[in-house]
C-alpha positions as CSV (number, residue, x, y, z in Angstrom):
1,M,2.4,6.2,16.4
2,N,0.1,3.2,15.5
3,R,-1.8,5.2,12.8
4,W,1.6,6.1,11.2
5,C,2.5,2.5,11.5
6,A,-0.7,1.4,9.9
7,F,-0.5,3.9,6.9
8,L,3.1,2.8,6.2
9,A,2.0,-0.7,6.0
10,A,-1.0,0.3,3.7
11,V,1.3,1.9,1.3
12,T,3.8,-0.8,1.4
13,F,1.2,-3.2,0.6
14,G,-0.3,-1.1,-1.9
15,L,2.9,-0.6,-3.9
16,A,3.7,-4.4,-3.7
17,G,0.2,-5.0,-5.4
18,C,1.4,-2.9,-8.3
19,A,4.3,-5.2,-9.1
20,G,1.8,-8.1,-10.3
21,V,2.8,-10.9,-12.6
22,P,4.7,-9.8,-15.6
23,V,3.5,-10.9,-19.1
24,E,6.7,-12.8,-19.8
25,K,5.4,-15.4,-17.3
26,Y,3.2,-16.8,-20.0
27,R,5.8,-16.8,-22.9
28,A,5.9,-20.6,-23.2
29,E,1.9,-21.0,-22.9
30,K,0.1,-22.2,-26.0
31,P,-1.7,-21.4,-28.1
32,V,0.0,-18.1,-28.8
33,L,-1.9,-15.1,-29.0
34,D,-1.1,-13.1,-32.4
35,L,-3.7,-10.1,-32.3
36,R,-3.9,-9.7,-36.0
37,S,-5.0,-13.2,-36.3
38,Y,-7.7,-13.4,-33.2
39,F,-9.0,-10.0,-33.6
40,N,-9.5,-10.4,-37.5
41,G,-13.3,-10.6,-38.6
42,K,-16.3,-10.8,-36.4
43,I,-16.2,-11.7,-32.3
44,D,-18.8,-11.9,-29.9
45,A,-18.5,-11.1,-26.4
46,W,-20.0,-11.3,-22.6
47,G,-19.3,-9.4,-19.7
48,M,-20.2,-8.0,-16.5
49,F,-18.8,-5.1,-14.5
50,Q,-18.6,-5.8,-10.6
51,N,-18.0,-3.2,-8.0
52,R,-15.1,-3.4,-5.3
53,S,-17.5,-5.4,-3.1
54,G,-18.0,-7.8,-6.0
55,E,-21.6,-6.9,-6.7
56,V,-22.6,-7.4,-10.2
57,I,-23.6,-3.6,-11.3
58,K,-24.2,-4.2,-15.3
59,R,-24.0,-6.8,-17.7
60,F,-23.4,-6.4,-21.3
61,T,-22.6,-8.0,-24.6
62,V,-20.2,-6.6,-27.3
63,V,-20.2,-7.3,-31.4
64,I,-16.7,-6.6,-32.6
65,D,-15.8,-6.2,-36.2
66,A,-12.4,-6.2,-36.6
67,H,-9.4,-5.9,-39.8
68,W,-5.9,-5.2,-40.0
69,E,-4.0,-3.5,-42.7
70,G,-0.3,-4.4,-42.0
71,D,0.5,-3.6,-38.5
72,V,-2.6,-1.3,-37.8
73,G,-5.8,-2.9,-36.7
74,T,-9.3,-1.5,-36.1
75,L,-11.6,-2.8,-33.7
76,D,-15.0,-1.4,-33.8
77,E,-16.9,-2.5,-30.8
78,R,-20.8,-2.0,-30.2
79,F,-22.0,-2.6,-26.5
80,S,-25.4,-3.6,-25.6
81,W,-25.8,-3.0,-21.7
82,S,-28.2,-4.9,-19.5
83,D,-30.0,-1.5,-18.5
84,G,-30.8,-1.1,-22.2
85,T,-28.4,1.5,-23.3
86,T,-25.7,0.9,-26.2
87,S,-22.1,2.4,-26.7
88,R,-19.5,2.3,-29.3
89,R,-15.8,2.2,-28.9
90,V,-13.5,1.9,-32.2
91,W,-9.9,1.2,-31.4
92,T,-6.8,1.7,-33.6
93,I,-4.2,-0.8,-32.6
94,T,-0.8,-0.4,-34.0
95,R,1.9,-3.3,-33.4
96,Q,5.4,-2.0,-32.8
97,A,8.5,-3.5,-34.1
98,D,9.3,-4.8,-30.6
99,G,6.1,-6.7,-30.4
100,R,4.3,-4.1,-28.3
101,Y,1.0,-2.6,-29.1
102,L,-0.3,1.0,-28.9
103,G,-3.8,1.8,-29.0
104,R,-6.2,4.9,-29.2
105,A,-9.9,5.2,-28.9
106,D,-12.1,8.5,-28.6
107,D,-12.4,7.6,-25.0
108,V,-9.0,6.6,-23.8
109,V,-6.9,9.4,-22.2
110,G,-3.4,9.3,-24.1
111,E,-2.3,5.8,-25.4
112,A,-3.2,2.4,-24.4
113,Q,0.0,0.1,-24.0
114,G,-0.1,-3.7,-24.6
115,E,2.4,-6.3,-24.3
116,A,1.7,-10.1,-25.4
117,A,3.7,-13.2,-24.5
118,G,2.7,-16.6,-25.0
119,N,-1.2,-17.0,-25.0
120,A,-1.5,-13.7,-22.8
121,L,-1.8,-10.0,-23.4
122,R,-1.4,-7.2,-20.8
123,W,-3.4,-4.1,-22.2
124,R,-2.9,-0.9,-19.6
125,Y,-5.0,2.2,-20.1
126,V,-6.7,5.4,-18.8
127,L,-10.7,5.4,-20.0
128,A,-12.4,8.4,-19.6
129,L,-15.6,6.8,-17.9
130,P,-19.1,8.8,-17.5
131,V,-20.7,7.8,-14.4
132,D,-23.9,10.0,-13.1
133,G,-23.4,12.8,-15.5
134,K,-19.5,13.1,-14.5
135,V,-16.4,12.0,-16.5
136,Y,-13.8,10.1,-14.3
137,N,-10.1,9.0,-15.7
138,V,-9.9,5.4,-14.4
139,D,-6.8,3.4,-14.8
140,F,-7.5,-0.1,-16.7
141,D,-5.4,-3.1,-16.7
142,D,-6.6,-5.8,-18.8
143,W,-5.3,-9.3,-18.8
144,M,-6.5,-11.3,-21.7
145,F,-5.7,-15.1,-22.0
146,L,-6.4,-17.1,-25.6
147,I,-8.0,-20.5,-24.5
148,D,-8.0,-21.9,-28.2
149,D,-8.4,-20.3,-31.6
150,K,-12.2,-19.3,-30.8
151,V,-12.4,-18.1,-27.2
152,M,-10.3,-15.7,-25.1
153,L,-10.9,-14.5,-21.5
154,N,-10.3,-10.9,-20.3
155,R,-10.2,-9.7,-16.7
156,S,-9.8,-6.0,-16.2
157,L,-8.9,-4.3,-12.9
158,M,-10.1,-0.9,-12.6
159,S,-8.5,1.7,-10.4
160,K,-8.3,5.2,-9.4
161,W,-5.2,6.7,-7.5
162,G,-4.3,3.1,-7.0
163,F,-7.5,2.5,-5.1
164,H,-9.4,-0.7,-6.4
165,L,-12.9,0.4,-7.8
166,G,-14.0,-2.8,-9.2
167,E,-13.7,-5.4,-12.2
168,V,-14.9,-6.4,-15.6
169,S,-15.1,-10.0,-16.7
170,L,-15.3,-10.7,-20.6
171,S,-15.5,-13.9,-22.7
172,F,-14.7,-13.5,-26.4
173,T,-15.7,-16.0,-29.2
174,R,-14.7,-15.7,-32.8
175,R,-17.2,-16.5,-35.2
């Protein structure tokens, strides 16, 4: 019986953790994040991946070349990893009439969903992540916060089947 109670408690707390803070909470925060303005031109970024215990596994830098044509943006991201490898992701982001965003990239499964309010953007997607010769579909829950017209901070929570795998922290600076 105790195992059953422990299981129910774990499921209850796990589901409660899924709710999180709604992006609307940040509607009054300034400066207002406009993706078309911020991600336009060259952006440099620095980040790290930490596993679920907090150990830093990899560090990286990213150079982003971004531009928009109307409501469609292209973010060409070039990664340099601390182990000497490089990678590239090209996002195509479309602003919807209701102010939400949809995104696609070659290693994103399906469509990314984004919602902005005030200085915040919540960006959710499934990434096909290669690890040791295998590819795992991992859920990403990104939160980006515009600090000023040059700096934005990003925290991404990674999970699989609801279990926390790690976090990515990233700092963007517009040139």
